[in-house]
N, C-alpha and C positions, 0 to 999 in steps of 0.2 A: 340160105340161109342165115343172113343177115338178120330179112325179117323172125326168124323165128328166138334167134337172138334176141332180138329186140324184145321182144314178147315176154326174156327169163329176167333179164337187163334192161330196165329204161334207159334208154338217148336216143336223141338225135343223131338220125343221121342222112344222107342227101349221096344220090347216085347218079354219075354223071358218064355221057357218051364220050370217053376220050377221046375219039375220031377228031372234037369237036370244039376239044380244049389244050391244043396243041401247047400252048403259052402253061397250063400249068405242069402238061407235061416236060418240060426242060425247065421250067423254078424248081419242082420237087424233083427231078429228076428220076420219075418214073419210068425204072427198067421194064415191066410185063405191066398185063392186066390177068382177072381185078387186082386191082390195087387198094386195101385200106387205107387210106391216111387218119390216124388220132390224133386231133387238134387236141388240148388245151390253153383255157385261155388265148387262144389267135394262134398258139402255138409250136409248132410239130413233133411233136411225141415220138411216133413210131410209125414206121413204113411197114405194112403188113403186107406179105407176094403171098403165098399158104393160106390155102383158106381149108386147112385139112378137115373138123370137122365142127359140128356147136363150140363141143369141149375146149375143144382148142380156144377158139374166138374167144368164149365166158374168159378162161380163162388167160387172155392177153387185156381182154379189155377189165377183169378186174383186178391187176397190173396197174390203172388208172385208174379208175374210182377215188 
């Protein structure tokens, strides 16, 4: 869903396997996976745990444009 969303809205993202990054789980208090952490200027702005639809992701990203 992120790839499709990226085709509509131009943004950068990095995908990681949280199984190998326990420090990130602890640092950002991630409670479930998948998780989308939205950063602006290096600051965490929002955690998204429900990827309901591409439309929902577009609406979330629109808040951070």
